[in-house]
C-alpha positions in Angstrom: 5.2 2.4 -8.3 1.9 3.0 -6.7 -0.8 0.3 -7.0 -3.6 2.0 -5.1 -3.4 4.8 -2.4 -5.5 7.2 -0.4 -3.6 10.5 0.1 -0.1 11.4 0.2 2.5 11.6 3.0 1.8 15.3 3.4 -2.3 14.8 3.8 -3.7 15.8 6.7 -5.7 12.8 8.5 -3.4 10.2 7.4 -2.9 8.1 4.2 -2.5 4.5 3.0 -0.9 2.8 0.3 0.1 -0.4 -1.6 2.9 -0.2 -4.1 5.6 -2.2 -5.8 9.1 -0.4 -5.2 12.2 -0.7 -7.4 13.4 -3.8 -6.0 10.3 -5.3 -7.4 8.8 -6.0 -3.7 5.6 -5.3 -2.2 5.3 -2.2 0.1 2.4 -1.8 2.5 2.2 1.8 4.5 -0.4 3.1 6.7 0.0 6.5 8.4 -2.7 7.9 10.9 -2.9 9.7 14.0 -0.8 7.2 16.2 2.1 6.9 13.7 3.4 5.1 10.7 3.4 1.4 9.7 5.1 0.3 6.8 6.4 -3.3 5.4 8.5 -4.0 2.3 8.6 -7.8 1.8 8.1 -10.8 -0.5 9.6 -12.1 -3.5 10.2 -9.9 -6.6 6.9 -9.2 -8.5 8.1 -7.9 -11.9 8.2 -11.4 -13.3 5.4 -11.3 -15.8 3.3 -13.7 -13.5 0.0 -12.7 -11.7 0.3 -12.2 -7.9 -2.1 -11.4 -5.0 -1.2 -8.5 -2.4 -3.1 -7.8 0.6 -2.3 -4.9 3.2 -4.0 -5.0 6.3 -3.9 -3.3 9.6 -5.3 -3.8 13.3 -5.3 -1.7 16.2 -1.7 -2.8 16.8 -0.2 -4.5 13.8 0.3 -4.1 10.1 0.4 -7.1 7.8 1.5 -7.5 4.2 0.4 -10.9 2.5 2.0 -11.8 -1.0 0.9 -14.9 -2.7 -0.4 -16.3 0.5 2.7 -15.5 2.5 2.3 -12.9 5.3 4.7 -10.6 7.3 3.8 -8.2 10.1 4.9 -5.4 12.1 3.7 -4.3 15.5 2.7 -0.9 15.1 -0.3 1.2 16.0 -1.2 3.6 13.2 -4.3 5.2 14.6 -7.3 6.6 12.8 -6.8 7.4 9.0 -9.3 9.9 7.8 -8.9 12.2 4.7 -11.1 13.5 2.0 -8.6 12.3 -0.9 -9.7 10.3 -3.9 -8.6 6.7 -3.8 -6.2 6.6 -6.8 -5.3 3.3 -8.8 -2.1 3.2 -10.6 -0.6 6.5 -9.9 0.6 8.6 -6.9 -1.5 11.7 -7.8 -4.0 12.8 -10.4 -1.1 14.1 -12.7 0.1 10.3 -13.0 3.2 10.5 -11.0 4.8 7.2 -9.8 2.6 5.7 -12.3 2.5 1.8 -12.5 3.2 0.3 -15.9 2.0 -3.2 -15.3 -1.8 -4.7 -15.5 -4.1 -4.7 -12.3 -6.8 -7.4 -12.4 -8.7 -6.4 -9.6 -8.6 -4.0 -6.5 -10.6 -4.7 -3.5 -10.9 -2.1 -0.6 -12.9 -3.4 2.8 
């Protein structure tokens, strides 16, 4: 269930997203000119408690942090540049893959 994303897997110029998958874990995905880096890790988040999820990438690594614990994978994703809108809580503007929980704060930097 998408928390925040920019673009789809078919979007020219790449895409990125943060979501909670059916297992209840967080997923972090970046797809750019150099390839795709993805991580699914951490505790089950559909427990009714508040959680902090952070996805980050550098030139050679993708990192997922959940409630202060981090996991990373070595992957160069390259440049991501598209004109898609940033969507919060859904995969696309028709509401597909809608997140049905509560989001308190989204920060993109």
